[in-house]
KOLDREN-194092 format. One line per 5 residues: number of its first residue (from 1); their letters; for each residue x, y, z of N, C-alpha, C. Coordinates in steps of 0.05 Angstrom, whole numbers. Layout:
! KOLDREN-194092
NUM	a	X,Y,Z,X,Y,Z,X,Y,Z  ... .
! end
This chain:
! KOLDREN-194092
1	mktik	-503,414,-40,-487,399,-21,-500,370,-21  -483,349,-18,-492,320,-15,-481,312,11  -499,296,27,-491,283,52,-488,253,47  -466,241,52,-461,214,51,-453,201,76  -468,180,80,-464,161,108,-438,145,103 .
6	dsvhd	-419,149,123,-393,136,123,-392,117,144  -378,95,143,-374,77,164,-355,86,185  -339,104,177,-317,112,197,-319,142,208  -328,161,190,-330,189,197,-362,195,200  -380,178,199,-409,182,204,-419,195,176 .
11	yieve	-425,220,178,-436,236,156,-417,255,144  -413,251,119,-394,269,104,-407,288,84  -406,313,87,-417,334,70,-401,342,49  -409,334,23,-392,340,-1,-404,363,-16  -388,384,-21,-399,407,-34,-377,420,-53 .
16	gvals	-381,439,-67,-364,455,-84,-351,436,-105  -327,440,-111,-314,424,-132,-314,394,-126  -312,386,-102,-311,355,-95,-340,345,-105  -361,358,-99,-387,348,-108,-387,345,-138  -377,362,-153,-379,361,-183,-359,339,-192 .
21	lldtp	-337,334,-177,-319,312,-184,-330,284,-175  -347,283,-159,-356,256,-149,-365,237,-170  -379,247,-189,-388,228,-209,-373,227,-236  -349,236,-234,-334,235,-259,-322,205,-259  -317,194,-284,-309,166,-286,-284,161,-271 .
26	pvqrl	-264,177,-270,-240,168,-255,-245,164,-226  -261,181,-214,-269,179,-186,-289,152,-184  -307,149,-202,-325,127,-196,-312,102,-202  -290,100,-216,-274,74,-221,-264,65,-194  -261,82,-175,-249,74,-151,-267,56,-132 .
31	rhvsq	-293,59,-141,-312,39,-127,-305,9,-136  -290,5,-155,-282,-23,-163,-253,-30,-160  -239,-12,-142,-212,-19,-135,-210,-20,-107  -202,-45,-97,-203,-50,-70,-180,-35,-53  -187,-28,-31,-167,-14,-14,-143,-28,-6 .
36	lgtvt	-149,-53,0,-127,-69,12,-118,-92,-6  -128,-93,-31,-118,-114,-50,-124,-143,-40  -102,-156,-39,-105,-186,-31,-110,-191,-1  -109,-169,12,-115,-173,44,-143,-184,48  -160,-180,31,-186,-190,33,-187,-222,34 .
41	lvyps	-165,-235,22,-163,-261,25,-156,-273,53  -149,-254,69,-143,-260,97,-165,-251,115  -174,-228,109,-198,-215,125,-220,-210,106  -238,-228,108,-261,-228,89,-278,-201,88  -278,-188,111,-293,-161,111,-277,-138,101 .
46	anhtr	-252,-143,95,-236,-119,84,-242,-114,53  -266,-109,49,-275,-109,21,-280,-79,14  -271,-60,31,-277,-33,26,-258,-21,0  -267,0,-9,-254,8,-36,-240,35,-33  -225,41,-51,-209,67,-55,-231,91,-57 .
51	fehsl	-255,84,-64,-274,107,-68,-281,118,-40  -290,100,-20,-296,108,7,-274,120,21  -249,108,17,-227,121,29,-222,149,18  -224,152,-8,-221,181,-17,-241,199,-7  -263,191,-2,-284,208,14,-274,215,40 .
56	gvyyl	-266,195,54,-252,199,80,-231,220,83  -212,216,62,-190,235,59,-200,263,56  -219,265,36,-232,293,32,-243,302,58  -258,286,74,-268,298,98,-248,306,118  -228,291,121,-206,301,139,-191,325,128 .
61	adqtl	-186,325,103,-174,351,90,-192,374,97  -217,373,91,-237,393,98,-235,403,127  -236,384,145,-232,389,173,-209,404,180  -184,394,169,-158,406,173,-157,435,165  -168,442,139,-167,467,126,-183,485,146 .
66	ghlgi	-204,477,157,-221,492,174,-205,501,200  -191,482,211,-174,488,236,-152,505,228  -140,504,204,-117,523,198,-126,546,187  -153,554,182,-161,578,173,-156,584,143  -154,560,130,-147,563,101,-174,564,85 .
71	egqqa	-178,582,68,-205,587,54,-199,592,24  -222,597,10,-224,604,-18,-213,583,-38  -201,594,-60,-190,574,-80,-168,559,-69  -154,568,-51,-131,552,-41,-142,528,-28  -164,531,-13,-176,507,2,-189,488,-19 .
76	ervra	-201,501,-40,-215,482,-58,-195,466,-74  -173,477,-78,-150,462,-92,-144,435,-74  -141,442,-48,-134,419,-29,-155,398,-28  -180,408,-29,-204,389,-25,-205,371,-53  -201,385,-75,-201,370,-100,-178,349,-99 .
81	aallh	-155,356,-92,-131,337,-90,-137,315,-70  -151,320,-48,-155,300,-29,-174,278,-41  -195,288,-56,-213,269,-66,-202,254,-91  -182,264,-105,-171,257,-129,-144,241,-124  -135,238,-98,-109,231,-92,-104,201,-100 .
86	dvghg	-125,183,-103,-119,157,-108,-129,149,-138  -135,169,-155,-145,162,-182,-123,149,-199  -98,152,-191,-76,138,-203,-70,110,-199  -85,99,-179,-81,71,-173,-90,52,-194  -74,34,-197,-81,10,-217,-99,-10,-202 .
91	pyshn	-106,-32,-213,-124,-54,-201,-107,-64,-177  -123,-71,-157,-112,-83,-132,-92,-62,-119  -96,-37,-123,-80,-14,-108,-51,-20,-111  -37,-21,-86,-7,-22,-88,4,-48,-96  -16,-69,-98,-5,-94,-102,13,-97,-129 .
96	vegli	5,-81,-148,20,-85,-175,32,-56,-182  33,-40,-164,46,-12,-168,75,-12,-178  89,-29,-168,121,-30,-176,119,-39,-205  103,-60,-215,101,-68,-241,92,-48,-259  73,-29,-252,62,-11,-268,85,11,-271 .
101	hrhtg	100,18,-251,121,37,-253,142,29,-272  151,3,-272,170,-8,-288,162,-6,-319  134,-8,-325,127,-6,-353,118,21,-360  111,38,-344,101,66,-351,117,89,-341  134,83,-322,148,104,-304,132,121,-286 .
106	kyhdd	108,114,-280,88,126,-264,83,111,-237  82,126,-215,68,114,-191,42,125,-189  28,116,-165,-2,123,-164,-4,152,-160  15,169,-150,10,195,-144,18,214,-166  26,201,-190,31,218,-214,7,218,-232 .
111	vhdli	-9,239,-228,-37,237,-240,-40,260,-258  -19,275,-268,-23,296,-287,-36,288,-312  -27,266,-323,-41,258,-348,-70,248,-344  -79,239,-320,-105,228,-316,-124,249,-308  -117,271,-296,-134,295,-291,-130,321,-307 .
116	gegav	-110,318,-327,-106,340,-341,-122,342,-367  -139,322,-371,-158,324,-394,-183,308,-386  -204,311,-401,-228,294,-397,-247,308,-377  -262,290,-367,-285,301,-347,-273,318,-321  -252,306,-313,-240,317,-287,-228,345,-295 .
121	arvlt	-214,346,-316,-201,372,-324,-225,393,-328  -248,384,-340,-268,404,-346,-278,414,-319  -285,394,-300,-296,404,-276,-277,423,-260  -252,416,-257,-234,435,-246,-231,460,-258  -231,462,-284,-231,488,-298,-254,504,-295 .
126	ehgln	-277,491,-294,-303,505,-290,-304,518,-261  -288,506,-242,-287,518,-216,-261,534,-211  -250,542,-235,-228,561,-233,-201,547,-223  -200,522,-225,-176,508,-213,-160,497,-236  -133,500,-234,-112,491,-254,-109,461,-248 .
131	pdava	-114,443,-267,-110,414,-262,-83,408,-255  -63,422,-268,-34,417,-260,-27,424,-231  -38,444,-222,-35,452,-192,-47,435,-174  -71,421,-182,-84,400,-164,-65,375,-164  -56,367,-189,-40,343,-191,-12,349,-175 .
136	dlvag	-3,372,-174,20,374,-156,16,370,-128  -8,379,-120,-16,373,-90,-19,344,-85  -30,328,-104,-30,302,-102,-5,288,-98  16,300,-110,43,286,-111,58,297,-86  45,316,-69,56,323,-44,73,349,-48 .
141	egelg	70,363,-69,88,385,-76,76,410,-62  95,428,-53,86,454,-41,79,449,-14  75,471,0,67,471,28,42,457,37  22,462,19,-4,450,24,-5,420,14  14,413,-4,15,387,-12,21,366,9 .
146	qlvsg	34,376,33,38,359,55,13,349,68  -8,364,65,-35,353,77,-43,330,63  -39,326,37,-47,306,22,-29,281,21  -4,289,18,17,267,17,43,278,30  46,267,54,69,274,73,71,258,96 .
151	dldvd	89,265,113,90,247,138,66,249,156  52,272,155,31,275,173,4,278,157  3,265,135,-20,272,116,-45,259,127  -68,270,116,-95,260,122,-99,232,111  -85,225,90,-87,201,76,-81,179,96 .
156	rmdyl	-61,177,108,-55,155,127,-73,156,153  -82,181,160,-101,182,183,-128,166,178  -134,170,151,-160,156,146,-155,127,142  -134,117,126,-132,90,118,-127,73,144  -111,83,162,-106,67,187,-132,61,201 .
161	ardah	-149,83,205,-174,80,218,-194,63,202  -193,65,177,-214,50,160,-205,22,156  -179,16,153,-170,-10,149,-175,-26,176  -168,-14,198,-174,-27,224,-204,-34,226  -221,-15,218,-250,-20,221,-261,-41,205 .
166	htgvp	-250,-44,180,-261,-65,161,-247,-92,164  -223,-93,174,-211,-117,182,-218,-132,207  -227,-111,226,-237,-120,252,-216,-121,272  -189,-114,264,-167,-115,284,-168,-89,300  -158,-89,325,-157,-68,343,-134,-50,343 .
171	ygtid	-117,-53,324,-92,-39,326,-91,-12,310  -110,-7,292,-105,19,275,-121,43,289  -131,40,314,-147,61,325,-129,85,331  -135,107,319,-120,131,325,-138,156,331  -130,175,343,-146,199,351,-144,217,326 .
176	hgrlv	-157,212,304,-152,230,281,-164,259,286  -184,259,306,-195,284,312,-174,303,324  -159,294,343,-137,311,354,-113,312,334  -108,294,319,-87,299,299,-93,321,281  -118,323,271,-126,343,253,-126,371,267 .
181	relrf	-134,372,291,-136,397,305,-109,409,312  -87,390,314,-65,398,327,-42,403,302  -50,402,279,-33,405,256,-27,437,252  -1,444,247,7,471,245,25,472,224  30,498,211,52,502,191,73,518,208 .
186	rdgel	97,509,207,120,526,219,142,525,197  146,549,188,168,556,167,165,537,144  140,532,133,135,517,112,133,486,116  136,478,140,134,450,148,110,444,162  97,420,157,72,414,172,81,398,197 .
191	vlaeg	73,409,220,82,397,244,58,396,264  63,377,286,43,378,305,48,395,330  29,409,340,34,431,358,47,421,384  55,436,401,67,429,426,51,411,443  61,392,455,50,374,473,39,349,459 .
196	nvqta	46,345,434,37,324,419,54,300,411  76,298,426,94,274,418,78,250,420  62,245,442,47,220,444,28,217,423  16,239,412,-5,237,389,10,225,366  31,238,362,46,227,336,56,198,341 .
201	eslll	65,190,365,74,164,368,52,145,366  26,153,372,4,134,368,-2,127,341  3,147,321,2,142,293,23,122,282  47,126,294,68,104,286,63,76,299  54,78,322,45,53,336,24,38,320 .
206	aralm	4,51,313,-19,39,296,-7,28,272  9,43,258,21,30,232,39,8,236  55,9,259,73,-13,265,58,-38,272  35,-36,285,22,-59,290,5,-70,268  -5,-50,249,-21,-60,228,-4,-74,206 .
211	tptvy	20,-66,204,37,-76,181,39,-106,183  48,-119,204,52,-148,203,25,-162,205  6,-149,220,-20,-163,225,-39,-160,198  -36,-139,183,-55,-135,163,-41,-135,135  -24,-109,132,-11,-105,107,11,-124,97 .
216	shhva	25,-136,115,45,-155,107,39,-184,119  14,-189,123,7,-218,131,17,-236,111  27,-259,116,41,-277,99,23,-287,78  -2,-291,83,-20,-300,62,-27,-276,44  -30,-254,52,-33,-233,32,-7,-228,16 .
221	riaka	16,-232,29,40,-228,13,43,-250,-9  36,-274,-2,36,-296,-23,15,-287,-46  -9,-283,-38,-28,-276,-60,-17,-252,-77  -7,-232,-63,5,-207,-77,27,-215,-97  43,-234,-89,66,-245,-104,56,-259,-127 .
226	mlrra	36,-272,-126,22,-288,-147,11,-270,-166  -3,-249,-155,-17,-230,-173,4,-215,-190  25,-207,-176,47,-191,-191,57,-210,-214  62,-236,-208,75,-254,-227,57,-256,-252  31,-262,-246,13,-266,-267,9,-240,-284 .
231	sarll	9,-216,-271,7,-190,-285,30,-186,-300  54,-192,-290,79,-190,-306,78,-205,-331  70,-229,-327,69,-248,-353,47,-236,-373  25,-225,-365,5,-214,-380,17,-191,-397  34,-174,-384,46,-152,-398,68,-160,-416 .
236	eetat	81,-181,-409,107,-188,-423,99,-207,-446  78,-224,-445,74,-246,-464,47,-241,-482  35,-219,-476,9,-212,-492,11,-184,-501  -9,-177,-517,-9,-151,-530,-21,-130,-510  -27,-137,-484,-37,-117,-465,-22,-93,-462 .
241	dpetf	-33,-71,-466,-16,-42,-466,-15,-36,-437  8,-28,-426,11,-20,-399,-8,2,-390  -14,21,-407,-31,42,-397,-59,32,-395  -67,13,-413,-93,0,-408,-96,-18,-383  -74,-30,-377,-72,-47,-352,-75,-28,-332 .
246	rrmdd	-62,-5,-329,-62,15,-307,-91,25,-301  -105,25,-322,-134,36,-317,-156,14,-313  -144,-12,-311,-164,-35,-305,-174,-30,-276  -197,-42,-271,-207,-46,-241,-199,-74,-233  -205,-82,-209,-199,-106,-199,-212,-130,-217 .
251	aellv	-238,-127,-219,-252,-149,-234,-241,-152,-261  -235,-131,-276,-227,-131,-302,-199,-146,-305  -182,-140,-285,-155,-155,-285,-159,-185,-280  -177,-191,-262,-179,-219,-254,-192,-237,-277  -212,-223,-291,-224,-239,-312,-204,-238,-334 .
256	tlrst	-186,-218,-342,-165,-220,-362,-146,-241,-355  -137,-244,-331,-118,-264,-322,-130,-293,-328  -155,-296,-321,-169,-323,-324,-173,-329,-353  -174,-310,-370,-182,-314,-399,-160,-314,-415  -134,-310,-405,-109,-310,-419,-95,-338,-416 .
261	estae	-88,-351,-437,-77,-377,-434,-54,-379,-415  -34,-361,-416,-9,-363,-400,-14,-353,-372  -37,-341,-366,-40,-332,-338,-66,-347,-325  -80,-365,-339,-105,-376,-332,-103,-390,-306  -81,-406,-302,-79,-423,-277,-75,-404,-252 .
266	mgrrl	-58,-382,-255,-53,-366,-234,-83,-351,-228  -94,-341,-249,-119,-329,-245,-142,-345,-231  -142,-373,-237,-159,-389,-222,-151,-392,-194  -125,-396,-189,-118,-396,-160,-124,-374,-146  -122,-348,-154,-126,-325,-142,-158,-322,-138 .
271	tyrdl	-174,-330,-156,-202,-329,-156,-214,-348,-133  -202,-370,-132,-213,-390,-112,-194,-396,-87  -177,-375,-84,-158,-376,-58,-145,-403,-57  -137,-415,-81,-119,-439,-80,-91,-429,-82  -81,-418,-58,-54,-403,-62,-31,-422,-57 .
276	ykrav	-8,-411,-67,19,-425,-60,22,-424,-31  43,-441,-21,48,-442,7,78,-433,11  85,-428,37,110,-419,42,130,-443,42  149,-443,24,170,-464,24,193,-455,42  196,-430,40,219,-417,58,208,-391,69 .
281	waerg	214,-385,96,206,-360,107,229,-350,125  247,-336,116,276,-333,124,277,-305,136  291,-303,161,297,-280,173,321,-265,161  324,-239,164,343,-224,151,371,-233,154  379,-244,179,406,-253,184,413,-279,170 .
286	tvpee	393,-292,160,400,-318,144,404,-315,114  399,-289,106,399,-285,77,425,-268,69  438,-280,49,464,-266,38,456,-237,28  474,-219,37,468,-190,30,465,-186,2  480,-199,-18,479,-194,-44,451,-200,-55 .
291	llalp	437,-219,-43,410,-225,-52,391,-202,-48  396,-185,-29,377,-164,-20,375,-143,-41  396,-139,-57,399,-116,-75,396,-124,-106  389,-149,-110,386,-159,-138,363,-145,-152  368,-137,-178,344,-128,-193,325,-150,-199 .
296	qeelr	302,-139,-210,278,-159,-214,288,-182,-233  303,-174,-255,310,-194,-275,326,-216,-262  346,-207,-243,363,-228,-233,348,-246,-213  328,-234,-198,312,-249,-182,295,-271,-196  286,-263,-219,271,-283,-234,291,-306,-244 .
301	ererd	318,-298,-249,336,-319,-257,340,-340,-231  343,-326,-209,345,-344,-186,320,-363,-183  297,-354,-189,272,-372,-188,278,-395,-206  287,-389,-232,291,-411,-249,312,-429,-240  331,-420,-226,352,-437,-215,341,-455,-195 .
306	iaeea	324,-444,-178,310,-461,-156,293,-482,-169  276,-474,-190,260,-494,-202,274,-515,-214  295,-510,-228,311,-528,-242,322,-551,-220  331,-538,-198,344,-554,-176,323,-573,-163  299,-563,-161,274,-579,-147,262,-595,-169 .
311	nvepp	269,-593,-195,256,-609,-215,226,-602,-216  219,-576,-217,191,-567,-220,192,-548,-244  168,-539,-254,166,-521,-275,170,-492,-261  182,-474,-278,191,-448,-266,168,-433,-256  143,-433,-267,121,-418,-256,113,-427,-227 .
316	evild	122,-452,-217,115,-461,-191,132,-450,-170  152,-432,-176,169,-421,-155,167,-390,-159  160,-378,-134,161,-348,-132,180,-340,-109  197,-322,-116,220,-313,-96,208,-285,-90  205,-280,-64,192,-255,-52,212,-243,-36 .
321	vptap	227,-224,-44,249,-209,-28,238,-181,-24  230,-176,0,218,-147,6,241,-127,7  232,-102,3,251,-80,7,260,-78,37  279,-63,40,288,-57,67,264,-42,82  258,-50,106,234,-38,120,240,-10,126 .
326	smaes	220,7,124,220,36,128,195,45,143  199,65,155,176,78,172,175,110,165  164,117,144,164,145,136,155,163,158  136,155,173,122,173,193,143,179,215  166,165,219,185,169,241,198,196,237 .
331	ssrvl	197,207,212,209,234,208,189,256,211  166,250,222,147,267,226,159,292,245  147,316,241,159,337,259,140,344,280  148,350,304,135,358,328,147,382,340  131,398,351,141,422,367,148,412,395 .
336	vngtv	171,416,404,180,409,431,195,433,443  184,445,464,196,470,475,202,491,455  182,495,436,183,516,417,202,510,394  213,488,391,231,481,368,218,457,352  224,454,328,215,433,311,234,410,312 .
341	rrlde	224,385,320,242,364,322,232,341,306  250,322,296,240,297,282,232,280,305  210,265,300,199,249,319,218,225,330  233,215,308,251,192,316,275,203,333  280,228,333,302,238,348,290,245,377 .
346	qstlv	265,247,379,253,256,404,242,230,421  234,209,406,219,189,419,234,162,419  239,151,443,249,126,446,232,105,436  207,108,438,187,88,428,188,84,399  192,108,384,194,105,356,220,90,347 .
351	ralqa	241,95,362,265,78,355,263,48,358  247,42,381,241,14,384,226,3,364  204,17,354,188,9,331,202,3,307  222,19,302,239,17,277,256,-10,280  265,-15,302,282,-39,309,263,-63,306 .
356	aqrdr	239,-63,315,221,-84,315,211,-89,287  209,-69,268,202,-72,240,224,-84,225  249,-78,233,273,-94,220,271,-123,228  264,-130,254,265,-159,261,243,-173,248  224,-160,239,199,-176,227,205,-181,197 .
361	wrlgv	225,-170,184,230,-175,157,233,-205,151  219,-213,130,225,-241,120,228,-242,92  245,-259,81,245,-269,53,228,-293,51  213,-294,30,195,-317,23,199,-331,-2  198,-356,-3,197,-372,-27,171,-387,-28 .
366	yapdd	153,-385,-48,127,-397,-48,125,-417,-70  109,-439,-66,107,-459,-85,79,-474,-80  70,-487,-99,44,-504,-96,50,-524,-71  30,-530,-57,32,-547,-32,47,-573,-41  39,-585,-62,49,-612,-67,80,-614,-73 .
371	vrerv	92,-590,-79,119,-590,-84,136,-570,-66  123,-560,-45,139,-540,-31,160,-548,-14  161,-576,-5,182,-586,11,208,-588,-8  204,-598,-32,227,-599,-52,236,-571,-60  217,-551,-64,225,-526,-72,242,-513,-48 .
376	gdaav	231,-518,-22,246,-504,0,272,-517,2  277,-541,0,304,-552,1,324,-540,-22  312,-539,-45,326,-526,-69,333,-499,-65  315,-485,-52,321,-454,-49,342,-449,-29  340,-465,-5,364,-464,13,391,-467,2 .
381	rtlgl	393,-488,-16,416,-492,-28,424,-472,-50  407,-465,-65,412,-447,-88,416,-420,-78  402,-409,-60,405,-382,-50,427,-378,-30  436,-401,-19,458,-399,2,446,-391,28  422,-397,36,410,-387,61,422,-400,86 .
386	didga	426,-388,105,438,-398,129,418,-407,149  403,-428,141,383,-439,157,389,-468,166  391,-471,193,398,-497,202,378,-506,221  381,-501,249,366,-511,270,338,-498,273  334,-477,256,307,-464,256,286,-477,240 .
391	rvsda	294,-501,227,274,-513,210,252,-530,228  228,-529,218,209,-545,231,194,-560,210  183,-582,214,172,-601,193,142,-608,201  132,-599,224,103,-604,228,87,-582,218  60,-586,217,39,-566,209,44,-559,182 .
396	prgih	26,-541,170,28,-535,141,45,-509,138  66,-504,152,80,-480,151,106,-485,133  114,-507,127,138,-510,109,161,-516,128  178,-532,118,200,-542,134,220,-519,142  217,-497,125,237,-477,132,227,-451,145 .
401	atlde	205,-457,158,193,-435,177,213,-432,200  210,-408,214,228,-403,235,212,-406,260  224,-412,284,213,-418,311,195,-396,320  202,-371,312,184,-350,326,158,-350,317  150,-364,295,121,-367,286,106,-383,304 .
406	fe	117,-397,323,104,-414,343,103,-404,369  112,-381,373,113,-368,401,81,-359,407 .
! end
């Protein structure tokens, strides 16, 4: 057994298959993949990694298994899956996941190829575990897979608490001890026991407050969009193999971007936080519906149209159209009067949080500071945005910011 001091859970005792997995290359690589990607450009102390988060998920999974009375090989599979659940992340975690999926067909929870051979496969086999069965749990398959990847999984319990701790914001505080103790299986579904509607609400409230403050902070979004654009250019215009790209860590990607001619300028900007600025920051109601559903290729075409209209180079315009807001945790199941109910059907608070999330949706157009006014005007005309009296021209927010930013 090995005891590791953790900033969130205090002392974590690692033993069994998890201890043997700890020093395998795929797990150790996570020391060099940031948990929050470009958020560190907003919150300088948010430099924690996927490695420590994986330890936290392992700890909470172990605690949950104890409360549920699950033992033996079945429990060891879950512990292994908990520790390995993030080995599929590419550099900068979720920031380039969509790009990786477009080139490889794999999301971060598709790890069959990563743990089905090499050091991890050997360790799992030596402990009597089938690598494919562990990979299935990482993907959330089966009853026990819900503990690792589901609406009430231990993954989000750890990252909310950990991200709040390292950013210093007070919004991600959750009672993960109670959440772990109150988990139950009912007819194959992972649910919270009777009397825990408020416990489930607290998890959603933490997520709802952390999203605009941390995960979708506008500066983090701008940096993420720049990183995605540079990474796409790297894969499209160089001989960089998508699978090689997928296994890079943060530092490798940043060095590669800076040392490649077509991405060097963006790599420099990301390294020294010389970021683009908001030229447009538009609410959902001001954006034409057809723009929301455009595929990536057509969004890139719109960027070129904006650049031509503004008389700037195409790389100086980034159009950022987020997907429709969602709150997966709202479908969490809780026991109420002996029956299993969806949380969003039981809780008025959850429905209010869903509405608030929709209200916070913003379309962004980003450009270098010296051309952002021109780009903003061109974007409004080219995209057909319904922006009129909400424009402001003072401060460094861009003439197309909306008034709610100044409340």
